[in-house]
N, C-alpha and C positions, 0 to 999 in steps of 0.2 A: 405337524403333519408332514408326511414324506411325499416329496414330489418325484419327478422323473429320475430314474436311476438311483432311488433311495436317498437322495439328497433332500434335507428339510427345506420346505418352501422358503422359510425366512433366510436361510443361507443363499438360496438361489436368488432372491430379490436383492440381498445385500451385495452379492458378487455382480449381479447384473448391472447395478448402478456404476460399478467401477471397471468391469471387464466384460468382454464380449462372451456371450454364452452361446453354445451350439444348439441347434434344434434337435439334436439326437438325445436319447435318454440319459446320457452321461454328461457330466460337467466338463466343459473344455474351456480352459483359460488361455488367453493369448498373452503375449508379452507387451501388448499395446494397450495401455490404459486409455480411457476416453481423453481426447485432447480438446481443450477449450479453444474454439476458434477465435475468441476475443483475447486470448492471452497476450499477443503482442501489444494491443491497445492498453490492456490493463497494466502491463509493465511500463509503458510509456507514461500513463497517467500517474503511477506510483513514483517513477523517477522525477517527473515534473513536480509533483507534490513535495517530494523530499528536497529538491532543489529550492523550491519556494520557501520551505520551512527553514532551510539552512540560511538563505538570504535574510529572512525575517529575523532570525536569531542574531545575525551579524549586525543588523540595524538596532535591534533591541539591546545589544551589549553596550552600544555607545549612544543610544537614544537618538540616532541620526541615520537616515537612509543613504547618506553620501558614501560612495565607494561600494555600494551594493548593487545587485541586479534585481532588486525588489520589483521594479516596474516591468521587468521582463516576465515575471511569473504571476504577479497579482495585478488585477485590473478592476476598474469600476468600484463597486462597494467594498470588496476586500482591501484594495489599495487605500481607499478613503479611511477605512477603519484602522489600517496600520498606521497611516499618517497621523490620524487623531491620537492614537496610542502614543506615538513617538513625540508629538507635540506636548501631550500631557506629561510624559516622562521627562522631557526637557524642562518644562515649567516647574516640576517638582524635584528636579535633580536626581532622578532615579534611573537605573539601568538594570538589565537582567544579568546576573552572574551565572555562568555555566561552568560546572565542574566536568571536565572532559575525562571520561574513562580512558585508561590506557589502551592504545591500539585502535582508537576511534578517531576519525578525522571529522572536524566540524566545518570543513572546507574553508 
């Protein structure tokens, strides 16, 4: 079905979710896509998670949290689970071996 200005309604609704549409009969796109107001917080959460994961892998590669910042990123239940994993790994003499792709830092 055609909407205002001969633009199919399905296209108008698709574009409306990503771009500002004018109230006029023709489609008017701006160069400003919708901005997520929570993006700074989402970026911070992701960076923190990635840092925690990197510290966890450091500990798991040697079955020991010494020399890592695991306590900085993991608390309460998560830290307890990591510590239990590490104790189990030490008891059984296991570690995690990670193959590092070229150009990627594991910190």
